[in-house]
MMTF fields as JSON, N, C-alpha, C and O atoms, coordinates in Angstrom:
{
  "mmtfVersion": "1.0.0",
  "mmtfProducer": "UNKNOWN",
  "numBonds": 363,
  "numAtoms": 364,
  "numGroups": 91,
  "numChains": 1,
  "numModels": 1,
  "chainsPerModel": [1],
  "groupsPerChain": [91],
  "chainIdList": ["A"],
  "bondAtomList": [4, 2, 8, 6, 12, 10, 16, 14, 20, 18, 24, 22, 28, 26, 32, 30, 36, 34, 40, 38, 44, 42, 48, 46, 52, 50, 56, 54, 60, 58, 64, 62, 68, 66, 72, 70, 76, 74, 80, 78, 84, 82, 88, 86, 92, 90, 96, 94, 100, 98, 104, 102, 108, 106, 112, 110, 116, 114, 120, 118, 124, 122, 128, 126, 132, 130, 136, 134, 140, 138, 144, 142, 148, 146, 152, 150, 156, 154, 160, 158, 164, 162, 168, 166, 172, 170, 176, 174, 180, 178, 184, 182, 188, 186, 192, 190, 196, 194, 200, 198, 204, 202, 208, 206, 212, 210, 216, 214, 220, 218, 224, 222, 228, 226, 232, 230, 236, 234, 240, 238, 244, 242, 248, 246, 252, 250, 256, 254, 260, 258, 264, 262, 268, 266, 272, 270, 276, 274, 280, 278, 284, 282, 288, 286, 292, 290, 296, 294, 300, 298, 304, 302, 308, 306, 312, 310, 316, 314, 320, 318, 324, 322, 328, 326, 332, 330, 336, 334, 340, 338, 344, 342, 348, 346, 352, 350, 356, 354, 360, 358],
  "bondOrderList": [1, 1, 1, 1, 1, 1, 1, 1, 1, 1, 1, 1, 1, 1, 1, 1, 1, 1, 1, 1, 1, 1, 1, 1, 1, 1, 1, 1, 1, 1, 1, 1, 1, 1, 1, 1, 1, 1, 1, 1, 1, 1, 1, 1, 1, 1, 1, 1, 1, 1, 1, 1, 1, 1, 1, 1, 1, 1, 1, 1, 1, 1, 1, 1, 1, 1, 1, 1, 1, 1, 1, 1, 1, 1, 1, 1, 1, 1, 1, 1, 1, 1, 1, 1, 1, 1, 1, 1, 1, 1],
  "groupList": [{"groupName": "MET", "atomNameList": ["N", "CA", "C", "O"], "elementList": ["N", "C", "C", "O"], "formalChargeList": [0, 0, 0, 0], "bondAtomList": [1, 0, 2, 1, 3, 2], "bondOrderList": [1, 1, 2], "singleLetterCode": "M", "chemCompType": "L-PEPTIDE LINKING"}, {"groupName": "GLN", "atomNameList": ["N", "CA", "C", "O"], "elementList": ["N", "C", "C", "O"], "formalChargeList": [0, 0, 0, 0], "bondAtomList": [1, 0, 2, 1, 3, 2], "bondOrderList": [1, 1, 2], "singleLetterCode": "Q", "chemCompType": "L-PEPTIDE LINKING"}, {"groupName": "ASN", "atomNameList": ["N", "CA", "C", "O"], "elementList": ["N", "C", "C", "O"], "formalChargeList": [0, 0, 0, 0], "bondAtomList": [1, 0, 2, 1, 3, 2], "bondOrderList": [1, 1, 2], "singleLetterCode": "N", "chemCompType": "L-PEPTIDE LINKING"}, {"groupName": "SER", "atomNameList": ["N", "CA", "C", "O"], "elementList": ["N", "C", "C", "O"], "formalChargeList": [0, 0, 0, 0], "bondAtomList": [1, 0, 2, 1, 3, 2], "bondOrderList": [1, 1, 2], "singleLetterCode": "S", "chemCompType": "L-PEPTIDE LINKING"}, {"groupName": "PRO", "atomNameList": ["N", "CA", "C", "O"], "elementList": ["N", "C", "C", "O"], "formalChargeList": [0, 0, 0, 0], "bondAtomList": [1, 0, 2, 1, 3, 2], "bondOrderList": [1, 1, 2], "singleLetterCode": "P", "chemCompType": "L-PEPTIDE LINKING"}, {"groupName": "TYR", "atomNameList": ["N", "CA", "C", "O"], "elementList": ["N", "C", "C", "O"], "formalChargeList": [0, 0, 0, 0], "bondAtomList": [1, 0, 2, 1, 3, 2], "bondOrderList": [1, 1, 2], "singleLetterCode": "Y", "chemCompType": "L-PEPTIDE LINKING"}, {"groupName": "PHE", "atomNameList": ["N", "CA", "C", "O"], "elementList": ["N", "C", "C", "O"], "formalChargeList": [0, 0, 0, 0], "bondAtomList": [1, 0, 2, 1, 3, 2], "bondOrderList": [1, 1, 2], "singleLetterCode": "F", "chemCompType": "L-PEPTIDE LINKING"}, {"groupName": "GLY", "atomNameList": ["N", "CA", "C", "O"], "elementList": ["N", "C", "C", "O"], "formalChargeList": [0, 0, 0, 0], "bondAtomList": [1, 0, 2, 1, 3, 2], "bondOrderList": [1, 1, 2], "singleLetterCode": "G", "chemCompType": "PEPTIDE LINKING"}, {"groupName": "LEU", "atomNameList": ["N", "CA", "C", "O"], "elementList": ["N", "C", "C", "O"], "formalChargeList": [0, 0, 0, 0], "bondAtomList": [1, 0, 2, 1, 3, 2], "bondOrderList": [1, 1, 2], "singleLetterCode": "L", "chemCompType": "L-PEPTIDE LINKING"}, {"groupName": "ASP", "atomNameList": ["N", "CA", "C", "O"], "elementList": ["N", "C", "C", "O"], "formalChargeList": [0, 0, 0, 0], "bondAtomList": [1, 0, 2, 1, 3, 2], "bondOrderList": [1, 1, 2], "singleLetterCode": "D", "chemCompType": "L-PEPTIDE LINKING"}, {"groupName": "GLU", "atomNameList": ["N", "CA", "C", "O"], "elementList": ["N", "C", "C", "O"], "formalChargeList": [0, 0, 0, 0], "bondAtomList": [1, 0, 2, 1, 3, 2], "bondOrderList": [1, 1, 2], "singleLetterCode": "E", "chemCompType": "L-PEPTIDE LINKING"}, {"groupName": "LYS", "atomNameList": ["N", "CA", "C", "O"], "elementList": ["N", "C", "C", "O"], "formalChargeList": [0, 0, 0, 0], "bondAtomList": [1, 0, 2, 1, 3, 2], "bondOrderList": [1, 1, 2], "singleLetterCode": "K", "chemCompType": "L-PEPTIDE LINKING"}, {"groupName": "VAL", "atomNameList": ["N", "CA", "C", "O"], "elementList": ["N", "C", "C", "O"], "formalChargeList": [0, 0, 0, 0], "bondAtomList": [1, 0, 2, 1, 3, 2], "bondOrderList": [1, 1, 2], "singleLetterCode": "V", "chemCompType": "L-PEPTIDE LINKING"}, {"groupName": "ALA", "atomNameList": ["N", "CA", "C", "O"], "elementList": ["N", "C", "C", "O"], "formalChargeList": [0, 0, 0, 0], "bondAtomList": [1, 0, 2, 1, 3, 2], "bondOrderList": [1, 1, 2], "singleLetterCode": "A", "chemCompType": "L-PEPTIDE LINKING"}, {"groupName": "ARG", "atomNameList": ["N", "CA", "C", "O"], "elementList": ["N", "C", "C", "O"], "formalChargeList": [0, 0, 0, 0], "bondAtomList": [1, 0, 2, 1, 3, 2], "bondOrderList": [1, 1, 2], "singleLetterCode": "R", "chemCompType": "L-PEPTIDE LINKING"}, {"groupName": "THR", "atomNameList": ["N", "CA", "C", "O"], "elementList": ["N", "C", "C", "O"], "formalChargeList": [0, 0, 0, 0], "bondAtomList": [1, 0, 2, 1, 3, 2], "bondOrderList": [1, 1, 2], "singleLetterCode": "T", "chemCompType": "L-PEPTIDE LINKING"}, {"groupName": "ILE", "atomNameList": ["N", "CA", "C", "O"], "elementList": ["N", "C", "C", "O"], "formalChargeList": [0, 0, 0, 0], "bondAtomList": [1, 0, 2, 1, 3, 2], "bondOrderList": [1, 1, 2], "singleLetterCode": "I", "chemCompType": "L-PEPTIDE LINKING"}, {"groupName": "TRP", "atomNameList": ["N", "CA", "C", "O"], "elementList": ["N", "C", "C", "O"], "formalChargeList": [0, 0, 0, 0], "bondAtomList": [1, 0, 2, 1, 3, 2], "bondOrderList": [1, 1, 2], "singleLetterCode": "W", "chemCompType": "L-PEPTIDE LINKING"}],
  "groupTypeList": [0, 1, 2, 3, 3, 4, 1, 1, 5, 6, 7, 8, 8, 6, 3, 9, 5, 4, 10, 11, 2, 7, 8, 8, 12, 11, 10, 0, 13, 14, 11, 10, 12, 15, 3, 10, 10, 12, 1, 1, 11, 8, 12, 3, 1, 16, 2, 10, 1, 16, 9, 3, 15, 6, 1, 3, 14, 15, 13, 2, 17, 2, 9, 7, 9, 11, 1, 13, 13, 14, 15, 9, 12, 1, 2, 8, 16, 10, 11, 2, 12, 11, 10, 13, 6, 10, 14, 12, 15, 6, 9],
  "groupIdList": [1, 2, 3, 4, 5, 6, 7, 8, 9, 10, 11, 12, 13, 14, 15, 16, 17, 18, 19, 20, 21, 22, 23, 24, 25, 26, 27, 28, 29, 30, 31, 32, 33, 34, 35, 36, 37, 38, 39, 40, 41, 42, 43, 44, 45, 46, 47, 48, 49, 50, 51, 52, 53, 54, 55, 56, 57, 58, 59, 60, 61, 62, 63, 64, 65, 66, 67, 68, 69, 70, 71, 72, 73, 74, 75, 76, 77, 78, 79, 80, 81, 82, 83, 84, 85, 86, 87, 88, 89, 90, 91],
  "secStructList": [7, 6, 6, 1, 7, 1, 1, 7, 5, 6, 6, 5, 7, 4, 4, 4, 1, 7, 7, 7, 7, 2, 2, 2, 2, 2, 2, 2, 2, 2, 2, 2, 2, 6, 7, 2, 2, 2, 2, 2, 2, 2, 2, 2, 2, 2, 2, 2, 2, 2, 2, 2, 2, 2, 2, 2, 2, 6, 6, 6, 1, 7, 2, 2, 2, 2, 2, 2, 2, 2, 2, 2, 2, 2, 2, 2, 2, 2, 2, 2, 2, 2, 2, 2, 2, 2, 6, 7, 7, 7, 7],
  "xCoordList": [0.803, 0.0, 0.851, 0.373, 2.11, 2.948, 3.203, 3.535, 3.053, 3.273, 1.964, 1.98, 0.861, -0.428, -0.61, 0.034, -1.509, -1.777, -2.428, -3.307, -2.013, -2.643, -3.989, -4.691, -4.351, -5.593, -6.794, -6.676, -7.936, -9.166, -9.639, -9.417, -10.296, -10.94, -12.325, -12.473, -13.344, -14.719, -14.861, -15.613, -14.152, -14.242, -13.474, -13.568, -12.722, -11.965, -10.472, -10.007, -9.754, -8.298, -7.731, -8.294, -6.624, -5.996, -5.565, -5.49, -5.284, -4.867, -6.014, -5.779, -7.254, -8.399, -8.42, -9.171, -7.609, -7.626, -6.364, -5.279, -6.498, -5.311, -4.43, -4.886, -3.171, -2.258, -2.698, -3.151, -2.566, -2.906, -1.679, -1.021, -1.381, -0.307, -0.915, -2.116, -0.094, -0.572, -1.297, -2.319, -0.797, -1.434, -2.813, -3.743, -2.947, -4.24, -5.252, -6.407, -4.825, -5.709, -6.135, -7.306, -5.197, -5.536, -6.55, -7.495, -6.364, -7.284, -8.669, -9.682, -8.714, -10.001, -10.713, -11.918, -9.982, -10.558, -11.041, -12.124, -10.245, -10.618, -11.931, -12.805, -12.069, -13.293, -14.495, -15.583, -14.29, -15.388, -15.802, -16.992, -14.825, -15.098, -15.616, -16.431, -15.164, -15.544, -16.565, -16.683, -17.289, -18.256, -19.408, -19.654, -20.091, -21.24, -22.327, -23.001, -22.491, -23.507, -23.203, -24.104, -21.938, -21.538, -21.747, -22.211, -21.406, -21.607, -23.089, -23.446, -23.943, -25.377, -25.935, -26.809, -25.432, -25.87, -25.496, -26.292, -24.29, -23.839, -24.671, -25.067, -24.935, -25.776, -27.158, -27.696, -27.736, -29.06, -29.058, -29.987, -28.027, -27.935, -27.823, -28.462, -27.02, -26.881, -28.205, -28.614, -28.875, -30.175, -31.183, -31.938, -31.203, -32.121, -31.797, -32.7, -30.505, -30.095, -30.436, -30.785, -30.343, -30.603, -32.056, -32.44, -32.856, -34.233, -35.032, -35.708, -34.977, -35.771, -35.297, -36.112, -33.991, -33.459, -33.898, -34.293, -33.828, -34.25, -35.724, -36.111, -36.541, -37.984, -38.278, -39.125, -37.58, -37.847, -37.369, -38.006, -36.264, -35.734, -36.495, -36.427, -37.205, -37.943, -39.451, -40.197, -39.892, -41.313, -42.22, -43.321, -41.778, -42.644, -42.341, -42.802, -41.579, -41.299, -42.44, -43.148, -42.611, -43.621, -43.052, -41.844, -43.935, -43.538, -42.508, -41.596, -42.64, -41.696, -40.289, -39.317, -40.185, -38.867, -38.27, -37.07, -39.109, -38.643, -38.106, -37.055, -38.839, -38.407, -37.113, -36.224, -36.997, -35.779, -34.58, -33.496, -34.781, -33.692, -33.302, -32.117, -34.274, -33.993, -33.199, -32.274, -33.565, -32.828, -31.392, -30.463, -31.207, -29.853, -29.035, -27.856, -29.655, -28.958, -28.569, -27.451, -29.469, -29.171, -28.036, -27.153, -28.053, -26.966, -25.634, -24.601, -25.65, -24.434, -23.888, -22.68, -24.778, -24.358, -23.729, -22.655, -24.378, -23.841, -22.475, -21.568, -22.326, -21.061, -19.96, -18.852, -20.266, -19.259, -18.87, -17.698, -19.826, -19.521, -18.643, -17.665, -18.98, -18.186, -16.754, -15.804, -16.593, -15.254, -14.479, -13.28, -15.153, -14.495, -14.035, -12.947, -14.859, -14.487, -13.337, -12.534, -13.25, -12.136, -10.808, -9.746, -10.867, -9.65, -9.18, -8.107, -9.971, -9.601, -8.345, -8.251, -7.376, -6.139, -5.896, -6.292, -5.254, -4.9, -3.389, -2.854, -2.717, -1.249, -0.759, 0.449],
  "yCoordList": [-1.187, 0.0, 1.259, 2.335, 1.128, 2.317, 2.905, 4.085, 2.097, 2.593, 2.955, 3.263, 2.926, 3.207, 4.705, 5.54, 5.003, 6.389, 7.133, 6.587, 8.368, 9.152, 9.751, 10.348, 9.589, 10.17, 9.293, 8.082, 9.944, 9.222, 8.39, 8.728, 7.297, 6.458, 6.157, 5.457, 6.684, 6.574, 7.068, 6.498, 8.1, 8.709, 7.988, 8.356, 6.973, 6.207, 6.406, 6.595, 6.359, 6.428, 5.081, 4.424, 4.667, 3.421, 3.47, 2.439, 4.66, 4.782, 4.462, 4.299, 4.371, 4.032, 2.546, 2.132, 1.753, 0.309, -0.14, 0.376, -1.092, -1.573, -2.428, -2.981, -2.521, -3.401, -4.847, -5.241, -5.624, -7.038, -7.834, -7.501, -8.864, -9.733, -10.951, -11.196, -11.701, -12.845, -13.875, -14.406, -14.173, -15.179, -14.734, -15.538, -13.455, -12.935, -12.997, -13.368, -12.639, -12.664, -14.102, -14.351, -15.049, -16.453, -16.95, -17.653, -16.594, -17.046, -16.427, -17.099, -15.155, -14.511, -15.191, -15.434, -15.496, -16.163, -17.557, -17.975, -18.269, -19.626, -19.612, -20.448, -18.668, -18.58, -18.265, -18.804, -17.391, -16.987, -18.125, -18.367, -18.811, -19.857, -21.127, -21.835, -21.422, -22.676, -22.486, -23.343, -21.407, -21.146, -22.15, -22.798, -22.26, -23.164, -22.784, -23.652, -21.495, -21.015, -21.497, -21.931, -21.422, -21.875, -23.382, -23.868, -24.111, -25.56, -25.9, -26.788, -25.204, -25.478, -25.143, -25.846, -24.072, -23.726, -24.827, -25.187, -25.361, -26.426, -27.689, -28.336, -28.04, -29.207, -29.023, -29.956, -27.849, -27.569, -27.678, -28.236, -27.15, -27.225, -28.668, -29.052, -29.462, -30.87, -31.598, -32.377, -31.344, -31.979, -31.619, -32.479, -30.36, -29.938, -30.634, -31.037, -30.774, -31.387, -32.87, -33.371, -33.577, -35.013, -35.362, -36.528, -34.39, -34.671, -35.382, -36.368, -34.919, -35.545, -36.974, -37.867, -37.185, -38.535, -39.448, -40.591, -38.948, -39.739, -40.102, -41.247, -39.124, -39.374, -40.427, -41.296, -40.35, -41.318, -42.722, -43.709, -42.816, -44.139, -44.783, -45.997, -43.985, -44.529, -44.378, -44.393, -44.233, -43.977, -45.091, -44.816, -46.332, -47.434, -47.928, -49.002, -47.168, -47.516, -47.007, -46.071, -47.627, -47.097, -45.842, -45.609, -45.055, -43.746, -43.851, -43.028, -44.843, -44.991, -45.295, -44.711, -46.216, -46.547, -45.367, -45.105, -44.664, -43.511, -42.419, -41.832, -42.155, -41.123, -41.533, -40.702, -42.795, -43.28, -43.172, -42.758, -43.543, -43.462, -42.012, -41.701, -41.135, -39.712, -39.118, -38.333, -39.493, -39.025, -39.521, -38.77, -40.799, -41.352, -40.635, -40.349, -40.346, -39.644, -38.234, -37.79, -37.54, -36.187, -36.213, -35.357, -37.181, -37.29, -37.586, -37.047, -38.433, -38.749, -37.515, -37.277, -36.746, -35.515, -34.553, -34.01, -34.337, -33.429, -33.898, -33.085, -35.186, -35.742, -35.536, -35.12, -35.826, -35.68, -34.228, -33.935, -33.322, -31.9, -31.428, -30.711, -31.82, -31.417, -31.936, -31.198, -33.196, -33.765, -33.055, -32.815, -32.722, -32.016, -30.624, -30.182, -29.941, -28.603, -28.66, -27.73, -29.736, -29.877, -30.096, -29.813, -30.605, -30.848, -29.622, -29.649, -28.561, -27.357, -26.76, -26.55, -26.485, -25.853, -24.583, -24.478, -23.638, -22.377, -22.246, -21.688, -22.754, -22.685, -21.538, -21.33],
  "zCoordList": [0.0, 0.0, 0.0, -0.356, 0.398, 0.46, -0.931, -1.045, -1.991, -3.346, -4.047, -5.239, -3.359, -3.971, -4.189, -3.553, -5.106, -5.47, -4.314, -3.648, -4.065, -2.993, -3.423, -2.607, -4.718, -5.202, -4.835, -4.649, -4.74, -4.4, -5.586, -6.748, -5.244, -6.248, -5.716, -4.714, -6.384, -5.927, -4.483, -3.694, -4.161, -2.843, -1.758, -0.587, -2.121, -1.135, -1.357, -2.481, -0.276, -0.339, 0.094, 0.969, -0.51, -0.105, 1.353, 2.02, 1.839, 3.237, 4.205, 5.403, 3.697, 4.536, 4.897, 5.78, 4.223, 4.431, 5.152, 4.885, 6.059, 6.773, 5.87, 4.87, 6.242, 5.516, 5.689, 6.763, 4.644, 4.701, 4.282, 3.296, 5.017, 4.572, 3.895, 4.003, 3.208, 2.443, 3.278, 2.843, 4.465, 5.313, 5.764, 5.817, 6.088, 6.518, 5.372, 5.582, 4.179, 3.014, 2.716, 2.431, 2.779, 2.538, 3.556, 3.199, 4.807, 5.849, 5.656, 5.849, 5.277, 5.023, 3.849, 3.914, 2.786, 1.621, 1.991, 1.58, 2.762, 3.177, 3.966, 3.734, 4.894, 5.681, 4.797, 4.999, 3.821, 2.943, 2.011, 1.805, 1.457, 0.473, 1.125, 0.533, 2.315, 2.959, 4.072, 4.948, 4.056, 5.123, 5.083, 4.066, 6.186, 6.295, 5.296, 4.741, 5.073, 4.128, 2.71, 1.993, 2.31, 0.978, 0.853, -0.179, 1.901, 1.877, 1.727, 0.954, 2.455, 2.365, 0.984, 0.478, 0.376, -0.979, -1.957, -2.825, -1.822, -2.709, -2.499, -3.468, -1.257, -0.957, -1.57, -2.167, -1.434, -1.994, -3.513, -4.097, -4.151, -5.604, -6.077, -7.056, -5.392, -5.763, -5.581, -6.442, -4.458, -4.221, -5.302, -5.758, -5.715, -6.775, -8.091, -8.825, -8.389, -9.644, -9.71, -10.78, -8.598, -8.635, -8.332, -8.429, -7.973, -7.561, -8.647, -8.352, -9.878, -10.936, -11.212, -11.443, -11.187, -11.386, -10.251, -10.484, -9.029, -7.873, -7.989, -7.754, -8.35, -8.472, -9.534, -9.332, -10.665, -11.731, -11.367, -11.735, -10.655, -10.288, -9.129, -8.938, -8.369, -7.228, -7.4, -6.422, -8.637, -8.906, -8.392, -7.917, -8.478, -8.061, -6.645, -6.259, -5.874, -4.476, -3.602, -3.974, -2.444, -1.521, -0.848, -0.856, -0.278, 0.264, 1.385, 1.461, 2.247, 3.359, 2.873, 3.353, 1.915, 1.366, 0.614, 0.703, -0.122, -0.884, 0.041, -0.219, 1.121, 2.07, 2.767, 2.955, 3.151, 3.806, 2.864, 3.274, 1.614, 0.637, 0.385, 0.266, 0.303, 0.058, 1.221, 1.013, 2.431, 3.612, 3.577, 3.876, 3.209, 3.113, 2.047, 2.255, 0.91, -0.174, 0.28, 0.02, 0.944, 1.427, 2.441, 2.404, 3.342, 4.322, 3.643, 4.041, 2.625, 1.885, 1.161, 1.149, 0.566, -0.121, 0.884, 0.626, 2.019, 3.045, 3.535, 3.717, 3.745, 4.22, 3.183, 3.523, 1.922, 0.869, 0.635, 0.396, 0.7, 0.537, 1.692, 1.474, 2.905, 4.066, 3.948, 4.211, 3.554, 3.389, 2.287, 2.424, 1.206, 0.111, 0.547, 0.178, 1.325, 1.801, 2.786, 2.858, 3.539, 4.487, 3.774, 4.33, 2.533, 1.765, 0.97, 0.368, 0.966, 0.221, 0.809, 2.019, -0.052, 0.398, -0.398, -1.559, 0.227, -0.402, -0.325, 0.633, -1.318, -1.324, -2.173, -2.292]
}
């Protein structure tokens, strides 16, 4: 920031922002990218995408079996997404 322009940009000055080091920026990005909210959005998107396939493959199942299978599939998706997010690295 010491080499940044002293002129305003959209009414803001670079001096208004604190210095950031690489480790701090990586940690901030990691928290933002791997947040619980992002994980839930991904789980929801996957569930929406597989819903029609699930419905067609279980069309002749009884309601109890269908609901149990759907719950198992949702739990598996949540588990796999969580494991995938835990493996995310920022090198």
